[in-house]
Each structure stands twice: as C-alpha cells, then as structure tokens.
C-alpha positions as CSV (number, residue, x, y, z in Angstrom):
1,M,3.0,-20.8,-11.7
2,I,4.6,-20.1,-8.3
3,E,5.3,-22.5,-5.5
4,L,5.2,-21.7,-1.8
5,T,4.7,-23.4,1.5
6,I,1.7,-22.5,3.7
7,N,1.4,-24.2,7.1
8,G,3.8,-26.8,5.9
9,K,1.8,-27.6,2.8
10,H,3.3,-27.2,-0.7
11,I,1.0,-24.9,-2.7
12,V,1.1,-24.2,-6.5
13,A,-0.7,-21.0,-7.5
14,P,-0.9,-18.8,-10.6
15,E,1.6,-16.0,-11.0
16,G,0.1,-12.8,-9.4
17,S,-1.9,-14.6,-6.8
18,T,-2.1,-13.2,-3.3
19,I,-1.2,-15.3,-0.3
20,L,-5.0,-15.5,0.5
21,E,-5.8,-16.8,-3.0
22,A,-2.9,-19.3,-2.9
23,A,-4.1,-20.6,0.6
24,R,-7.6,-21.0,-0.7
25,L,-6.3,-23.0,-3.7
26,G,-4.6,-25.3,-1.2
27,G,-7.8,-25.7,1.0
28,I,-6.4,-23.5,3.8
29,T,-8.9,-21.1,5.3
30,I,-7.7,-17.6,6.3
31,P,-10.4,-15.4,7.9
32,T,-11.3,-12.1,6.3
33,L,-13.8,-9.3,6.6
34,C,-12.9,-6.7,3.9
35,H,-12.0,-9.1,1.1
36,L,-14.4,-9.4,-1.9
37,P,-13.1,-12.1,-4.3
38,G,-12.5,-10.7,-7.7
39,M,-12.7,-7.1,-6.6
40,H,-10.2,-4.5,-5.4
41,T,-9.0,-5.4,-1.9
42,N,-7.5,-2.8,0.4
43,G,-6.6,-4.9,3.4
44,S,-8.4,-2.5,5.8
45,C,-9.5,-5.0,8.4
46,R,-6.2,-6.8,8.7
47,I,-8.0,-9.9,10.0
48,C,-6.2,-12.0,7.3
49,V,-2.8,-11.3,8.8
50,V,-0.2,-14.1,8.4
51,E,3.5,-14.7,9.3
52,I,5.9,-14.8,6.5
53,E,9.3,-16.3,7.1
54,G,12.0,-13.5,7.1
55,Q,9.5,-10.7,7.7
56,K,9.3,-9.0,11.1
57,K,5.7,-7.7,10.7
58,L,2.6,-9.7,10.2
59,M,1.2,-9.1,6.6
60,A,-2.3,-8.9,5.2
61,S,-2.6,-12.0,3.1
62,C,-5.3,-10.4,0.9
63,I,-2.9,-7.8,-0.6
64,V,0.6,-9.4,-0.4
65,K,1.5,-11.3,-3.6
66,A,2.6,-14.9,-3.1
67,Q,6.2,-15.5,-4.2
68,N,8.3,-18.5,-5.1
69,G,9.8,-20.1,-2.1
70,M,7.7,-18.1,0.4
71,V,7.0,-19.8,3.7
72,V,3.8,-18.7,5.4
73,R,2.1,-19.5,8.7
74,T,-1.6,-18.7,9.0
75,N,-2.3,-20.0,12.5
76,S,0.6,-19.4,14.7
77,E,0.1,-18.1,18.3
78,R,1.3,-14.7,17.2
79,V,-1.2,-14.6,14.3
80,R,-4.1,-15.8,16.4
81,N,-3.3,-13.2,19.1
82,A,-3.1,-10.4,16.5
83,R,-6.5,-11.4,15.0
84,K,-8.1,-11.4,18.4
85,I,-6.9,-7.9,19.1
86,L,-7.9,-6.6,15.7
87,Y,-11.4,-8.1,16.0
88,D,-11.7,-6.8,19.6
89,L,-10.8,-3.3,18.4
90,I,-13.4,-3.4,15.7
91,L,-16.0,-4.8,18.1
92,S,-15.3,-2.0,20.6
93,N,-16.9,0.5,18.1
94,H,-19.8,-1.8,17.4
95,P,-23.3,-1.8,19.0
96,K,-23.7,-4.5,21.7
97,D,-27.2,-5.5,20.5
98,C,-26.4,-8.7,18.6
99,A,-29.2,-10.7,20.4
100,S,-31.8,-8.2,19.1
101,C,-30.2,-7.5,15.7
102,M,-32.1,-8.9,12.6
103,R,-28.8,-10.4,11.4
104,N,-28.2,-12.4,14.6
105,Q,-26.9,-15.9,13.8
106,T,-26.5,-14.9,10.1
107,C,-23.9,-12.1,10.7
108,E,-20.4,-12.6,9.2
109,F,-18.9,-10.4,11.9
110,Q,-20.6,-12.3,14.7
111,K,-19.5,-15.6,13.1
112,L,-15.9,-14.5,13.0
113,G,-16.1,-13.5,16.7
114,N,-17.3,-17.0,17.5
115,T,-14.5,-18.5,15.5
116,L,-11.9,-16.4,17.3
117,D,-13.7,-17.1,20.6
118,I,-14.4,-13.5,21.4
119,L,-17.8,-12.9,22.9
120,E,-17.3,-9.5,24.4
121,T,-14.9,-6.6,23.9
122,H,-12.1,-5.6,26.3
123,F,-11.9,-2.1,24.9
124,E,-14.3,0.8,25.0
125,G,-14.8,2.5,21.7
126,D,-17.0,5.2,20.3
127,V,-20.2,3.8,18.7
128,P,-21.7,6.3,16.2
129,H,-25.0,7.9,17.2
130,I,-26.4,8.2,13.7
131,R,-28.7,5.2,13.1
132,L,-30.3,4.9,9.7
133,D,-29.1,6.7,6.6
134,M,-31.5,6.6,3.6
135,S,-29.8,9.3,1.6
136,A,-28.3,7.0,-1.0
137,G,-31.6,5.2,-1.7
138,I,-30.6,2.2,0.5
139,A,-31.0,1.7,4.2
140,R,-27.6,1.9,5.8
141,D,-27.1,1.7,9.6
142,S,-23.7,3.4,10.2
143,R,-23.6,2.0,13.8
144,K,-23.0,-1.4,12.3
145,C,-20.2,-0.3,10.0
146,I,-16.9,-2.0,10.6
147,L,-15.0,0.1,8.1
148,C,-14.2,-2.8,5.8
149,R,-15.2,-0.7,2.7
150,R,-16.8,-3.7,1.0
151,C,-20.1,-1.8,0.4
152,V,-18.2,1.2,-1.0
153,T,-16.2,-1.1,-3.4
154,A,-19.3,-3.0,-4.4
155,C,-21.2,0.2,-5.1
156,V,-18.5,1.6,-7.3
157,D,-17.1,-1.5,-9.0
158,M,-20.2,-3.6,-9.3
159,Q,-22.9,-1.0,-9.7
160,G,-20.8,1.7,-11.3
161,V,-22.1,4.5,-9.0
162,A,-20.5,6.2,-6.0
163,A,-23.6,6.5,-3.9
164,I,-21.9,5.8,-0.6
165,G,-18.4,6.5,0.6
C-alpha cells in the first residue's frame, strides 16, 4: 500500500494505483473524458490534470502513478484554469448544435462543460465536414469526436476487433 495526500486528505491506495484511482478511493472526484476504468488509458484529453508538489508541470492523473508521500492538489486555481482551456480547445472543434443533438442533457461532454462553467468556446476550431460513417458496421458521427480514443480502446480491448481507429 502507498500513502499520499490529495487536497489535504490522507489517502491509502494499492501499489500501482494512478493518482486518479487513489483520489476515487478517497472520495475525491477528478473530471475525465478519455479514462475508461480497468482499460488502457492514454491521457489524451488531459482534463484530469492535477498539481503535484515539486513538479513544475500539471500532470494527467489518469496515467501518473501515485507514490508514497506525494502531495496532490486537484482543484487549485491553476488546475481549474487549465481544465477550462483544455475543454474550450476541444469544444472549438465540436459542432455547436447541442440543443438539437439527440444526446442533449445526457452528454458526458456537455455535462463536463456545465461543471466547468463553459457554455461557449472562445476559440475557432475546424469542425470536420464528414458526418456519418457506417463503414465499420456502426453509426459514427466524426463531427462529434473529441479525440479521447475511448471508442478505439473499447473496440480493440473489449470487442477484440480493430474496426475503428
């Protein structure tokens, strides 16, 4: 077992746990988009960034292993600002049709935006023009893709096929 401090709270977690896993064991919520529990995590979205005492850079909590004596802050002003910018950049490449989307009010991405208090983007990105891809035997709207790679990981690791990539 390892012991660390997250947001001033003493946490005990199994050896090999990530900071995200240790935080969850301690009842501390860290937002994520790309993380799939029990699956390979690549940290691509970076929404789960945290401050680690002694580190200059913010680190993705889903891929950094927790260590004995580590002191972590998940909700500092620096972390909150970084998450807002990261979300805003992802949103800039996303269609602005949430109100008419079939996932409106049940969308994980939309829910995170509400949590971060971001209702519109401050950046202008490039929304893909291709709409519906049926080539893999599933309906996939690439305009809605946020590049988290969860669907790719689930397809390969859970289904054992590489139908999308």
